[in-house]
SELUM-206428 format. One record per residue (C-alpha): residue in one letter; x, y, z. Coordinates in nm, 2 decimals. Layout:
// residues N
<atom><r>A</r><px>X</px><py>Y</py><pz>Z</pz></atom>
...
This chain:
// residues 306
<atom><r>M</r><px>-1.01</px><py>-1.00</py><pz>-1.26</pz></atom>
<atom><r>L</r><px>-0.83</px><py>-0.66</py><pz>-1.25</pz></atom>
<atom><r>P</r><px>-0.48</px><py>-0.82</py><pz>-1.22</pz></atom>
<atom><r>L</r><px>-0.57</px><py>-1.05</py><pz>-1.52</pz></atom>
<atom><r>L</r><px>-0.68</px><py>-0.75</py><pz>-1.73</pz></atom>
<atom><r>I</r><px>-0.35</px><py>-0.57</py><pz>-1.63</pz></atom>
<atom><r>L</r><px>-0.15</px><py>-0.88</py><pz>-1.75</pz></atom>
<atom><r>L</r><px>-0.34</px><py>-0.90</py><pz>-2.08</pz></atom>
<atom><r>F</r><px>-0.30</px><py>-0.53</py><pz>-2.14</pz></atom>
<atom><r>H</r><px>0.07</px><py>-0.56</py><pz>-2.08</pz></atom>
<atom><r>L</r><px>0.12</px><py>-0.86</py><pz>-2.30</pz></atom>
<atom><r>G</r><px>-0.09</px><py>-0.71</py><pz>-2.58</pz></atom>
<atom><r>S</r><px>0.09</px><py>-0.37</py><pz>-2.58</pz></atom>
<atom><r>D</r><px>0.30</px><py>-0.27</py><pz>-2.88</pz></atom>
<atom><r>G</r><px>0.62</px><py>-0.25</py><pz>-2.68</pz></atom>
<atom><r>Q</r><px>0.60</px><py>0.11</py><pz>-2.59</pz></atom>
<atom><r>N</r><px>0.73</px><py>0.20</py><pz>-2.25</pz></atom>
<atom><r>P</r><px>0.46</px><py>0.39</py><pz>-2.04</pz></atom>
<atom><r>V</r><px>0.72</px><py>0.48</py><pz>-1.78</pz></atom>
<atom><r>R</r><px>0.90</px><py>0.71</py><pz>-2.02</pz></atom>
<atom><r>D</r><px>0.58</px><py>0.90</py><pz>-2.08</pz></atom>
<atom><r>L</r><px>0.56</px><py>0.99</py><pz>-1.71</pz></atom>
<atom><r>R</r><px>0.87</px><py>1.21</py><pz>-1.68</pz></atom>
<atom><r>N</r><px>0.67</px><py>1.53</py><pz>-1.65</pz></atom>
<atom><r>L</r><px>0.45</px><py>1.38</py><pz>-1.38</pz></atom>
<atom><r>A</r><px>0.59</px><py>1.42</py><pz>-1.03</pz></atom>
<atom><r>G</r><px>0.67</px><py>1.08</py><pz>-0.88</pz></atom>
<atom><r>G</r><px>0.53</px><py>0.90</py><pz>-1.18</pz></atom>
<atom><r>S</r><px>0.85</px><py>0.79</py><pz>-1.35</pz></atom>
<atom><r>N</r><px>1.08</px><py>0.50</py><pz>-1.27</pz></atom>
<atom><r>P</r><px>1.42</px><py>0.68</py><pz>-1.20</pz></atom>
<atom><r>R</r><px>1.62</px><py>0.37</py><pz>-1.27</pz></atom>
<atom><r>Y</r><px>1.55</px><py>0.41</py><pz>-1.64</pz></atom>
<atom><r>L</r><px>1.59</px><py>0.78</py><pz>-1.68</pz></atom>
<atom><r>T</r><px>1.88</px><py>0.88</py><pz>-1.90</pz></atom>
<atom><r>D</r><px>2.16</px><py>1.08</py><pz>-1.74</pz></atom>
<atom><r>T</r><px>2.48</px><py>1.23</py><pz>-1.87</pz></atom>
<atom><r>V</r><px>2.67</px><py>1.09</py><pz>-1.57</pz></atom>
<atom><r>Q</r><px>2.57</px><py>0.74</py><pz>-1.48</pz></atom>
<atom><r>K</r><px>2.52</px><py>0.70</py><pz>-1.10</pz></atom>
<atom><r>P</r><px>2.47</px><py>0.37</py><pz>-0.92</pz></atom>
<atom><r>W</r><px>2.21</px><py>0.52</py><pz>-0.69</pz></atom>
<atom><r>K</r><px>1.88</px><py>0.69</py><pz>-0.78</pz></atom>
<atom><r>T</r><px>1.70</px><py>0.85</py><pz>-0.49</pz></atom>
<atom><r>G</r><px>1.40</px><py>1.08</py><pz>-0.45</pz></atom>
<atom><r>G</r><px>1.03</px><py>1.08</py><pz>-0.38</pz></atom>
<atom><r>L</r><px>0.70</px><py>1.27</py><pz>-0.35</pz></atom>
<atom><r>V</r><px>0.53</px><py>1.45</py><pz>-0.07</pz></atom>
<atom><r>S</r><px>0.16</px><py>1.54</py><pz>-0.10</pz></atom>
<atom><r>L</r><px>-0.06</px><py>1.73</py><pz>0.15</pz></atom>
<atom><r>G</r><px>-0.44</px><py>1.79</py><pz>0.11</pz></atom>
<atom><r>F</r><px>-0.68</px><py>1.98</py><pz>0.33</pz></atom>
<atom><r>S</r><px>-1.05</px><py>2.06</py><pz>0.34</pz></atom>
<atom><r>Q</r><px>-1.27</px><py>2.27</py><pz>0.57</pz></atom>
<atom><r>A</r><px>-1.64</px><py>2.35</py><pz>0.59</pz></atom>
<atom><r>S</r><px>-1.87</px><py>2.54</py><pz>0.83</pz></atom>
<atom><r>Q</r><px>-2.24</px><py>2.64</py><pz>0.82</pz></atom>
<atom><r>S</r><px>-2.51</px><py>2.79</py><pz>1.04</pz></atom>
<atom><r>S</r><px>-2.89</px><py>2.78</py><pz>0.99</pz></atom>
<atom><r>W</r><px>-2.83</px><py>2.60</py><pz>0.66</pz></atom>
<atom><r>A</r><px>-3.16</px><py>2.47</py><pz>0.52</pz></atom>
<atom><r>A</r><px>-3.01</px><py>2.18</py><pz>0.33</pz></atom>
<atom><r>G</r><px>-2.87</px><py>2.04</py><pz>0.66</pz></atom>
<atom><r>G</r><px>-2.53</px><py>1.90</py><pz>0.73</pz></atom>
<atom><r>D</r><px>-2.27</px><py>1.92</py><pz>1.01</pz></atom>
<atom><r>N</r><px>-2.20</px><py>2.26</py><pz>1.16</pz></atom>
<atom><r>S</r><px>-1.82</px><py>2.23</py><pz>1.09</pz></atom>
<atom><r>S</r><px>-1.57</px><py>1.98</py><pz>0.95</pz></atom>
<atom><r>F</r><px>-1.20</px><py>1.96</py><pz>0.89</pz></atom>
<atom><r>A</r><px>-0.99</px><py>1.70</py><pz>0.71</pz></atom>
<atom><r>A</r><px>-0.62</px><py>1.66</py><pz>0.63</pz></atom>
<atom><r>N</r><px>-0.44</px><py>1.39</py><pz>0.44</pz></atom>
<atom><r>G</r><px>-0.07</px><py>1.34</py><pz>0.39</pz></atom>
<atom><r>L</r><px>0.12</px><py>1.10</py><pz>0.15</pz></atom>
<atom><r>I</r><px>0.50</px><py>1.03</py><pz>0.13</pz></atom>
<atom><r>N</r><px>0.66</px><py>0.81</py><pz>-0.13</pz></atom>
<atom><r>G</r><px>1.03</px><py>0.77</py><pz>-0.12</pz></atom>
<atom><r>F</r><px>1.27</px><py>0.55</py><pz>-0.31</pz></atom>
<atom><r>A</r><px>1.64</px><py>0.45</py><pz>-0.33</pz></atom>
<atom><r>Y</r><px>1.74</px><py>0.23</py><pz>-0.62</pz></atom>
<atom><r>L</r><px>2.08</px><py>0.08</py><pz>-0.69</pz></atom>
<atom><r>T</r><px>2.19</px><py>-0.08</py><pz>-1.02</pz></atom>
<atom><r>S</r><px>2.54</px><py>-0.23</py><pz>-1.04</pz></atom>
<atom><r>G</r><px>2.63</px><py>-0.49</py><pz>-1.30</pz></atom>
<atom><r>K</r><px>2.40</px><py>-0.78</py><pz>-1.25</pz></atom>
<atom><r>N</r><px>2.29</px><py>-0.65</py><pz>-0.91</pz></atom>
<atom><r>I</r><px>1.98</px><py>-0.45</py><pz>-0.84</pz></atom>
<atom><r>W</r><px>1.86</px><py>-0.32</py><pz>-0.50</pz></atom>
<atom><r>D</r><px>1.52</px><py>-0.15</py><pz>-0.47</pz></atom>
<atom><r>N</r><px>1.41</px><py>0.03</py><pz>-0.15</pz></atom>
<atom><r>T</r><px>1.07</px><py>0.20</py><pz>-0.12</pz></atom>
<atom><r>L</r><px>0.89</px><py>0.37</py><pz>0.17</pz></atom>
<atom><r>N</r><px>0.52</px><py>0.46</py><pz>0.15</pz></atom>
<atom><r>I</r><px>0.36</px><py>0.66</py><pz>0.43</pz></atom>
<atom><r>A</r><px>-0.01</px><py>0.78</py><pz>0.45</pz></atom>
<atom><r>Y</r><px>-0.20</px><py>0.94</py><pz>0.73</pz></atom>
<atom><r>G</r><px>-0.54</px><py>1.11</py><pz>0.73</pz></atom>
<atom><r>Y</r><px>-0.75</px><py>1.28</py><pz>1.00</pz></atom>
<atom><r>I</r><px>-1.10</px><py>1.41</py><pz>0.99</pz></atom>
<atom><r>N</r><px>-1.29</px><py>1.61</py><pz>1.26</pz></atom>
<atom><r>T</r><px>-1.67</px><py>1.69</py><pz>1.25</pz></atom>
<atom><r>A</r><px>-1.88</px><py>1.87</py><pz>1.50</pz></atom>
<atom><r>S</r><px>-2.12</px><py>1.57</py><pz>1.55</pz></atom>
<atom><r>L</r><px>-1.87</px><py>1.28</py><pz>1.54</pz></atom>
<atom><r>G</r><px>-1.55</px><py>1.43</py><pz>1.68</pz></atom>
<atom><r>G</r><px>-1.20</px><py>1.35</py><pz>1.55</pz></atom>
<atom><r>R</r><px>-1.08</px><py>1.02</py><pz>1.40</pz></atom>
<atom><r>K</r><px>-0.82</px><py>0.90</py><pz>1.16</pz></atom>
<atom><r>N</r><px>-0.93</px><py>0.78</py><pz>0.81</pz></atom>
<atom><r>S</r><px>-0.59</px><py>0.66</py><pz>0.69</pz></atom>
<atom><r>D</r><px>-0.28</px><py>0.53</py><pz>0.87</pz></atom>
<atom><r>L</r><px>0.00</px><py>0.33</py><pz>0.71</pz></atom>
<atom><r>Y</r><px>0.37</px><py>0.30</py><pz>0.67</pz></atom>
<atom><r>D</r><px>0.52</px><py>0.03</py><pz>0.45</pz></atom>
<atom><r>L</r><px>0.90</px><py>-0.03</py><pz>0.39</pz></atom>
<atom><r>T</r><px>1.01</px><py>-0.27</py><pz>0.12</pz></atom>
<atom><r>S</r><px>1.37</px><py>-0.37</py><pz>0.04</pz></atom>
<atom><r>K</r><px>1.44</px><py>-0.61</py><pz>-0.25</pz></atom>
<atom><r>Y</r><px>1.77</px><py>-0.73</py><pz>-0.37</pz></atom>
<atom><r>G</r><px>1.81</px><py>-0.92</py><pz>-0.70</pz></atom>
<atom><r>Y</r><px>2.10</px><py>-1.09</py><pz>-0.89</pz></atom>
<atom><r>Q</r><px>2.04</px><py>-1.15</py><pz>-1.26</pz></atom>
<atom><r>A</r><px>1.99</px><py>-1.52</py><pz>-1.34</pz></atom>
<atom><r>A</r><px>1.89</px><py>-1.48</py><pz>-1.71</pz></atom>
<atom><r>T</r><px>1.73</px><py>-1.22</py><pz>-1.94</pz></atom>
<atom><r>K</r><px>1.46</px><py>-1.06</py><pz>-1.73</pz></atom>
<atom><r>W</r><px>1.49</px><py>-1.31</py><pz>-1.45</pz></atom>
<atom><r>Y</r><px>1.65</px><py>-1.24</py><pz>-1.11</pz></atom>
<atom><r>Y</r><px>1.73</px><py>-1.44</py><pz>-0.80</pz></atom>
<atom><r>T</r><px>1.56</px><py>-1.22</py><pz>-0.54</pz></atom>
<atom><r>G</r><px>1.54</px><py>-1.17</py><pz>-0.17</pz></atom>
<atom><r>L</r><px>1.27</px><py>-0.95</py><pz>-0.03</pz></atom>
<atom><r>V</r><px>1.19</px><py>-0.79</py><pz>0.32</pz></atom>
<atom><r>D</r><px>0.87</px><py>-0.60</py><pz>0.38</pz></atom>
<atom><r>F</r><px>0.75</px><py>-0.43</py><pz>0.70</pz></atom>
<atom><r>R</r><px>0.41</px><py>-0.28</py><pz>0.73</pz></atom>
<atom><r>S</r><px>0.22</px><py>-0.12</py><pz>1.02</pz></atom>
<atom><r>Q</r><px>0.05</px><py>0.20</py><pz>1.14</pz></atom>
<atom><r>F</r><px>0.13</px><py>0.49</py><pz>1.37</pz></atom>
<atom><r>S</r><px>-0.17</px><py>0.54</py><pz>1.61</pz></atom>
<atom><r>R</r><px>-0.47</px><py>0.39</py><pz>1.77</pz></atom>
<atom><r>G</r><px>-0.77</px><py>0.30</py><pz>1.56</pz></atom>
<atom><r>Y</r><px>-1.13</px><py>0.22</py><pz>1.64</pz></atom>
<atom><r>L</r><px>-1.42</px><py>0.04</py><pz>1.48</pz></atom>
<atom><r>Y</r><px>-1.73</px><py>0.27</py><pz>1.46</pz></atom>
<atom><r>S</r><px>-2.09</px><py>0.17</py><pz>1.43</pz></atom>
<atom><r>S</r><px>-2.42</px><py>0.37</py><pz>1.47</pz></atom>
<atom><r>N</r><px>-2.56</px><py>0.16</py><pz>1.76</pz></atom>
<atom><r>A</r><px>-2.25</px><py>0.09</py><pz>1.97</pz></atom>
<atom><r>P</r><px>-1.96</px><py>0.28</py><pz>2.12</pz></atom>
<atom><r>P</r><px>-1.63</px><py>0.28</py><pz>1.94</pz></atom>
<atom><r>E</r><px>-1.43</px><py>-0.04</py><pz>1.97</pz></atom>
<atom><r>F</r><px>-1.05</px><py>-0.02</py><pz>2.01</pz></atom>
<atom><r>N</r><px>-0.90</px><py>-0.23</py><pz>1.73</pz></atom>
<atom><r>S</r><px>-0.55</px><py>-0.13</py><pz>1.64</pz></atom>
<atom><r>A</r><px>-0.24</px><py>0.06</py><pz>1.77</pz></atom>
<atom><r>A</r><px>0.12</px><py>0.13</py><pz>1.69</pz></atom>
<atom><r>L</r><px>0.28</px><py>-0.21</py><pz>1.59</pz></atom>
<atom><r>S</r><px>-0.05</px><py>-0.38</py><pz>1.66</pz></atom>
<atom><r>P</r><px>-0.07</px><py>-0.52</py><pz>1.41</pz></atom>
<atom><r>A</r><px>0.26</px><py>-0.51</py><pz>1.23</pz></atom>
<atom><r>Y</r><px>0.36</px><py>-0.75</py><pz>0.95</pz></atom>
<atom><r>L</r><px>0.72</px><py>-0.86</py><pz>0.88</pz></atom>
<atom><r>L</r><px>0.77</px><py>-1.06</py><pz>0.57</pz></atom>
<atom><r>V</r><px>1.10</px><py>-1.23</py><pz>0.46</pz></atom>
<atom><r>S</r><px>1.09</px><py>-1.40</py><pz>0.12</pz></atom>
<atom><r>L</r><px>1.33</px><py>-1.58</py><pz>-0.12</pz></atom>
<atom><r>G</r><px>1.23</px><py>-1.64</py><pz>-0.48</pz></atom>
<atom><r>L</r><px>1.25</px><py>-1.53</py><pz>-0.85</pz></atom>
<atom><r>E</r><px>1.15</px><py>-1.20</py><pz>-1.00</pz></atom>
<atom><r>Y</r><px>1.05</px><py>-1.16</py><pz>-1.36</pz></atom>
<atom><r>K</r><px>1.10</px><py>-0.80</py><pz>-1.49</pz></atom>
<atom><r>A</r><px>0.90</px><py>-0.80</py><pz>-1.81</pz></atom>
<atom><r>S</r><px>0.96</px><py>-0.43</py><pz>-1.86</pz></atom>
<atom><r>D</r><px>1.04</px><py>-0.11</py><pz>-1.68</pz></atom>
<atom><r>S</r><px>0.68</px><py>-0.10</py><pz>-1.56</pz></atom>
<atom><r>F</r><px>0.58</px><py>-0.46</py><pz>-1.50</pz></atom>
<atom><r>S</r><px>0.73</px><py>-0.72</py><pz>-1.27</pz></atom>
<atom><r>V</r><px>0.62</px><py>-1.04</py><pz>-1.09</pz></atom>
<atom><r>F</r><px>0.79</px><py>-1.19</py><pz>-0.78</pz></atom>
<atom><r>L</r><px>0.73</px><py>-1.55</py><pz>-0.70</pz></atom>
<atom><r>S</r><px>0.84</px><py>-1.73</py><pz>-0.38</pz></atom>
<atom><r>P</r><px>0.78</px><py>-2.08</py><pz>-0.25</pz></atom>
<atom><r>A</r><px>0.96</px><py>-2.00</py><pz>0.08</pz></atom>
<atom><r>T</r><px>0.82</px><py>-1.70</py><pz>0.27</pz></atom>
<atom><r>A</r><px>0.81</px><py>-1.64</py><pz>0.64</pz></atom>
<atom><r>R</r><px>0.55</px><py>-1.39</py><pz>0.77</pz></atom>
<atom><r>T</r><px>0.53</px><py>-1.28</py><pz>1.13</pz></atom>
<atom><r>T</r><px>0.23</px><py>-1.08</py><pz>1.26</pz></atom>
<atom><r>L</r><px>0.31</px><py>-0.87</py><pz>1.57</pz></atom>
<atom><r>V</r><px>0.05</px><py>-0.74</py><pz>1.82</pz></atom>
<atom><r>V</r><px>0.25</px><py>-0.54</py><pz>2.08</pz></atom>
<atom><r>N</r><px>-0.04</px><py>-0.38</py><pz>2.26</pz></atom>
<atom><r>D</r><px>-0.13</px><py>-0.59</py><pz>2.57</pz></atom>
<atom><r>S</r><px>-0.51</px><py>-0.52</py><pz>2.54</pz></atom>
<atom><r>L</r><px>-0.53</px><py>-0.64</py><pz>2.18</pz></atom>
<atom><r>S</r><px>-0.30</px><py>-0.93</py><pz>2.26</pz></atom>
<atom><r>Y</r><px>-0.53</px><py>-1.03</py><pz>2.55</pz></atom>
<atom><r>Y</r><px>-0.82</px><py>-1.08</py><pz>2.32</pz></atom>
<atom><r>G</r><px>-0.62</px><py>-1.26</py><pz>2.05</pz></atom>
<atom><r>K</r><px>-0.66</px><py>-1.00</py><pz>1.78</pz></atom>
<atom><r>Y</r><px>-0.51</px><py>-1.06</py><pz>1.43</pz></atom>
<atom><r>G</r><px>-0.47</px><py>-1.43</py><pz>1.48</pz></atom>
<atom><r>V</r><px>-0.23</px><py>-1.44</py><pz>1.77</pz></atom>
<atom><r>K</r><px>-0.31</px><py>-1.67</py><pz>2.06</pz></atom>
<atom><r>P</r><px>-0.47</px><py>-1.47</py><pz>2.35</pz></atom>
<atom><r>G</r><px>-0.20</px><py>-1.33</py><pz>2.57</pz></atom>
<atom><r>T</r><px>0.08</px><py>-1.37</py><pz>2.31</pz></atom>
<atom><r>H</r><px>0.23</px><py>-1.10</py><pz>2.09</pz></atom>
<atom><r>S</r><px>0.32</px><py>-1.28</py><pz>1.76</pz></atom>
<atom><r>L</r><px>0.20</px><py>-1.52</py><pz>1.50</pz></atom>
<atom><r>Y</r><px>0.44</px><py>-1.71</py><pz>1.28</pz></atom>
<atom><r>E</r><px>0.34</px><py>-1.84</py><pz>0.93</pz></atom>
<atom><r>F</r><px>0.54</px><py>-2.00</py><pz>0.65</pz></atom>
<atom><r>G</r><px>0.42</px><py>-2.03</py><pz>0.30</pz></atom>
<atom><r>A</r><px>0.41</px><py>-1.92</py><pz>-0.06</pz></atom>
<atom><r>Y</r><px>0.40</px><py>-1.56</py><pz>-0.17</pz></atom>
<atom><r>A</r><px>0.35</px><py>-1.37</py><pz>-0.50</pz></atom>
<atom><r>S</r><px>0.37</px><py>-1.00</py><pz>-0.57</pz></atom>
<atom><r>L</r><px>0.27</px><py>-0.82</py><pz>-0.89</pz></atom>
<atom><r>N</r><px>0.37</px><py>-0.45</py><pz>-0.95</pz></atom>
<atom><r>Y</r><px>0.26</px><py>-0.25</py><pz>-1.25</pz></atom>
<atom><r>I</r><px>0.26</px><py>0.12</py><pz>-1.35</pz></atom>
<atom><r>A</r><px>0.09</px><py>0.27</py><pz>-1.66</pz></atom>
<atom><r>A</r><px>0.03</px><py>0.61</py><pz>-1.82</pz></atom>
<atom><r>L</r><px>-0.35</px><py>0.67</py><pz>-1.86</pz></atom>
<atom><r>G</r><px>-0.30</px><py>1.00</py><pz>-2.04</pz></atom>
<atom><r>P</r><px>-0.05</px><py>1.29</py><pz>-2.05</pz></atom>
<atom><r>V</r><px>-0.10</px><py>1.37</py><pz>-1.68</pz></atom>
<atom><r>V</r><px>-0.25</px><py>1.06</py><pz>-1.51</pz></atom>
<atom><r>T</r><px>-0.07</px><py>0.75</py><pz>-1.39</pz></atom>
<atom><r>Y</r><px>-0.20</px><py>0.43</py><pz>-1.25</pz></atom>
<atom><r>T</r><px>0.01</px><py>0.23</py><pz>-1.00</pz></atom>
<atom><r>T</r><px>-0.09</px><py>-0.11</py><pz>-0.85</pz></atom>
<atom><r>R</r><px>0.05</px><py>-0.38</py><pz>-0.62</pz></atom>
<atom><r>L</r><px>-0.11</px><py>-0.71</py><pz>-0.56</pz></atom>
<atom><r>D</r><px>0.03</px><py>-0.94</py><pz>-0.29</pz></atom>
<atom><r>L</r><px>-0.09</px><py>-1.30</py><pz>-0.23</pz></atom>
<atom><r>F</r><px>0.01</px><py>-1.53</py><pz>0.05</pz></atom>
<atom><r>S</r><px>-0.08</px><py>-1.89</py><pz>0.14</pz></atom>
<atom><r>N</r><px>0.02</px><py>-2.04</py><pz>0.48</pz></atom>
<atom><r>Y</r><px>0.15</px><py>-2.39</py><pz>0.45</pz></atom>
<atom><r>L</r><px>0.11</px><py>-2.45</py><pz>0.82</pz></atom>
<atom><r>K</r><px>-0.27</px><py>-2.40</py><pz>0.84</pz></atom>
<atom><r>D</r><px>-0.54</px><py>-2.40</py><pz>0.57</pz></atom>
<atom><r>P</r><px>-0.31</px><py>-2.34</py><pz>0.27</pz></atom>
<atom><r>Q</r><px>-0.62</px><py>-2.31</py><pz>0.05</pz></atom>
<atom><r>D</r><px>-0.70</px><py>-1.98</py><pz>0.22</pz></atom>
<atom><r>I</r><px>-0.53</px><py>-1.70</py><pz>0.03</pz></atom>
<atom><r>D</r><px>-0.46</px><py>-1.37</py><pz>0.20</pz></atom>
<atom><r>L</r><px>-0.48</px><py>-1.06</py><pz>-0.03</pz></atom>
<atom><r>Y</r><px>-0.33</px><py>-0.72</py><pz>-0.02</pz></atom>
<atom><r>F</r><px>-0.42</px><py>-0.50</py><pz>-0.32</pz></atom>
<atom><r>T</r><px>-0.35</px><py>-0.13</py><pz>-0.36</pz></atom>
<atom><r>N</r><px>-0.44</px><py>0.10</py><pz>-0.65</pz></atom>
<atom><r>L</r><px>-0.33</px><py>0.46</py><pz>-0.69</pz></atom>
<atom><r>F</r><px>-0.44</px><py>0.70</py><pz>-0.96</pz></atom>
<atom><r>A</r><px>-0.24</px><py>1.03</py><pz>-0.96</pz></atom>
<atom><r>A</r><px>-0.31</px><py>1.33</py><pz>-1.18</pz></atom>
<atom><r>K</r><px>-0.07</px><py>1.63</py><pz>-1.20</pz></atom>
<atom><r>L</r><px>-0.30</px><py>1.94</py><pz>-1.22</pz></atom>
<atom><r>G</r><px>-0.03</px><py>2.20</py><pz>-1.21</pz></atom>
<atom><r>K</r><px>0.33</px><py>2.26</py><pz>-1.09</pz></atom>
<atom><r>W</r><px>0.23</px><py>2.22</py><pz>-0.72</pz></atom>
<atom><r>L</r><px>-0.12</px><py>2.06</py><pz>-0.74</pz></atom>
<atom><r>T</r><px>-0.19</px><py>1.69</py><pz>-0.75</pz></atom>
<atom><r>A</r><px>-0.51</px><py>1.49</py><pz>-0.73</pz></atom>
<atom><r>T</r><px>-0.49</px><py>1.13</py><pz>-0.61</pz></atom>
<atom><r>L</r><px>-0.75</px><py>0.84</py><pz>-0.58</pz></atom>
<atom><r>S</r><px>-0.65</px><py>0.54</py><pz>-0.37</pz></atom>
<atom><r>L</r><px>-0.85</px><py>0.22</py><pz>-0.38</pz></atom>
<atom><r>N</r><px>-0.72</px><py>-0.04</py><pz>-0.14</pz></atom>
<atom><r>F</r><px>-0.84</px><py>-0.40</py><pz>-0.06</pz></atom>
<atom><r>I</r><px>-0.73</px><py>-0.64</py><pz>0.22</pz></atom>
<atom><r>Y</r><px>-0.85</px><py>-0.99</py><pz>0.29</pz></atom>
<atom><r>D</r><px>-0.68</px><py>-1.17</py><pz>0.57</pz></atom>
<atom><r>H</r><px>-0.82</px><py>-1.48</py><pz>0.73</pz></atom>
<atom><r>N</r><px>-0.66</px><py>-1.39</py><pz>1.07</pz></atom>
<atom><r>I</r><px>-0.85</px><py>-1.05</py><pz>1.09</pz></atom>
<atom><r>L</r><px>-1.20</px><py>-1.11</py><pz>1.23</pz></atom>
<atom><r>L</r><px>-1.45</px><py>-0.83</py><pz>1.19</pz></atom>
<atom><r>P</r><px>-1.82</px><py>-0.79</py><pz>1.30</pz></atom>
<atom><r>D</r><px>-2.09</px><py>-0.82</py><pz>1.04</pz></atom>
<atom><r>S</r><px>-2.44</px><py>-0.67</py><pz>1.03</pz></atom>
<atom><r>R</r><px>-2.59</px><py>-0.97</py><pz>1.22</pz></atom>
<atom><r>G</r><px>-2.35</px><py>-0.95</py><pz>1.51</pz></atom>
<atom><r>G</r><px>-2.12</px><py>-1.24</py><pz>1.39</pz></atom>
<atom><r>M</r><px>-1.74</px><py>-1.23</py><pz>1.36</pz></atom>
<atom><r>G</r><px>-1.53</px><py>-1.35</py><pz>1.07</pz></atom>
<atom><r>P</r><px>-1.29</px><py>-1.25</py><pz>0.79</pz></atom>
<atom><r>R</r><px>-1.42</px><py>-0.98</py><pz>0.56</pz></atom>
<atom><r>L</r><px>-1.30</px><py>-0.81</py><pz>0.24</pz></atom>
<atom><r>Q</r><px>-1.18</px><py>-0.47</py><pz>0.37</pz></atom>
<atom><r>F</r><px>-1.21</px><py>-0.18</py><pz>0.13</pz></atom>
<atom><r>Q</r><px>-1.08</px><py>0.18</py><pz>0.16</pz></atom>
<atom><r>E</r><px>-1.12</px><py>0.47</py><pz>-0.08</pz></atom>
<atom><r>L</r><px>-0.94</px><py>0.80</py><pz>-0.04</pz></atom>
<atom><r>T</r><px>-0.95</px><py>1.10</py><pz>-0.27</pz></atom>
<atom><r>T</r><px>-0.72</px><py>1.39</py><pz>-0.21</pz></atom>
<atom><r>I</r><px>-0.65</px><py>1.72</py><pz>-0.40</pz></atom>
<atom><r>G</r><px>-0.36</px><py>1.92</py><pz>-0.26</pz></atom>
<atom><r>L</r><px>-0.01</px><py>2.04</py><pz>-0.28</pz></atom>
<atom><r>S</r><px>0.28</px><py>1.82</py><pz>-0.38</pz></atom>
<atom><r>W</r><px>0.66</px><py>1.84</py><pz>-0.38</pz></atom>
<atom><r>K</r><px>0.90</px><py>1.62</py><pz>-0.57</pz></atom>
<atom><r>F</r><px>1.24</px><py>1.57</py><pz>-0.41</pz></atom>
């Protein structure tokens, strides 16, 4: 429903460019379309954000943990090339968060790096022949936690990792809205860790380290100004595997709200959804199956634009 509302909002707009309204918001503008007295083929830069929180208490009647500490970091980097009918977009997104409490100990609450490289050659007005490569994984070990069982080891560096190679067409409706469609996409899931491979995690056959899929892929990207200091950025990826159960659609959906509170202060809200038929998770009744994964992360902290 949310992607449909985004599309309707875009088609019903009056032609104003929301990206141009974001130039005073760190990381919120699209550098390809910023005016410059000297035209350069490459535009590079990014945003680094760090947030921290700490609390402690003793003999506190309202209750709560004796102490807690949390830290979250976010890096968004880009390198964009425009040359004649050629465009080449490269983006890197990194997020890592850690929380430690006296009663529960330390654990990560966010862990991701995602590198995307996309080359396009103009075929017609707003249409580009496009090739896309995307690699996504995490840095460190992760565990599933429950109130009545010990932590269960469930992920590690490059376990899983997703490599996607795709050929298709991209429609760039405006500076802030694009849709990439591909009927020919190869997706490889890697599980390098021997223990996770042994149990056949993330769809690989037990004892193997990779799963190959071939199918159709679509990706929607949108950015909008929600006010003078707030931006909304979203990405929706859909994948259907021709080789097995093509009616089952895998979903990767990210939403980021960013507010510039001052020169060095930024507040962000991330709402992320994943549904992958190869990822089996326990439910409240002890069963295993694919589940809609949801993550919410709110951070207020320092930010630097480079």
